[in-house]
C-alpha positions in Angstrom: -23.5 9.7 1.2 -24.3 7.0 4.3 -22.3 4.6 2.5 -19.5 6.6 2.6 -18.8 6.1 6.2 -18.0 2.7 5.3 -15.2 3.5 3.0 -15.2 4.5 -0.2 -16.1 1.7 -2.6 -14.4 -0.6 -4.5 -14.0 0.8 -8.2 -10.7 0.6 -11.2 -11.2 4.3 -11.7 -11.0 5.9 -15.2 -8.2 8.4 -14.7 -5.1 8.4 -16.6 -2.7 9.6 -14.1 0.8 10.5 -14.5 2.3 7.2 -14.9 -0.3 5.9 -17.9 0.5 9.5 -19.2 4.4 9.3 -18.8 4.3 5.4 -20.5 2.4 6.6 -23.8 5.0 9.6 -23.6 8.1 7.6 -23.2 6.8 5.3 -26.1 6.7 2.3 -23.3 4.8 -0.9 -23.9 4.7 -1.7 -19.8 3.3 0.8 -17.1 5.6 -1.3 -14.8 8.4 0.8 -16.7 7.1 4.2 -16.0 6.2 3.8 -11.9 7.8 5.9 -9.2 7.8 3.2 -6.6 6.9 -0.8 -8.1 6.0 -3.3 -6.3 6.7 -6.7 -6.4 4.3 -9.9 -6.6 4.3 -9.7 -2.9 3.4 -5.7 -2.5 7.0 -4.6 -1.1 8.6 -2.1 -2.5 12.3 -3.6 -2.5 14.7 -0.5 -2.9 13.0 0.6 0.7 12.3 -2.4 2.2 8.8 -1.9 2.9 6.7 -2.9 4.5 9.1 -4.0 7.2 8.8 -5.2 11.0 8.8 -1.7 13.3 11.1 -2.2 16.0 10.3 -1.3 19.8 12.5 1.6 19.8 10.6 3.5 16.7 7.4 2.5 18.8 8.9 4.4 21.3 9.9 7.1 19.7 6.3 8.0 18.0 4.6 7.2 21.0 2.9 4.4 19.4 2.1 0.4 21.0 0.4 -2.4 19.5 -2.2 -4.3 21.3 -3.4 -7.4 20.1 -6.9 -8.5 20.6 -7.2 -11.2 22.9 -7.2 -14.6 21.4 -10.7 -16.1 21.1 -10.5 -19.7 23.1 -11.7 -21.7 19.7 -9.0 -20.7 17.4 -6.2 -22.4 17.1 
């Protein structure tokens, strides 16, 4: 159980899932035809434009700020 402190281990999963069940019921040869929120090969959701840049105004609305780590002098 201590290992879960660092996150879940990588796994492929064996549960069929809703997308696969719908694929089988619809007699579709490709699961991409039944995925609710498909992503392209760059992991972008094109209809919603996600992920996208966050504006400063949106960060202020959510009371968030971005803190970048200091640059290491040895790295370019």
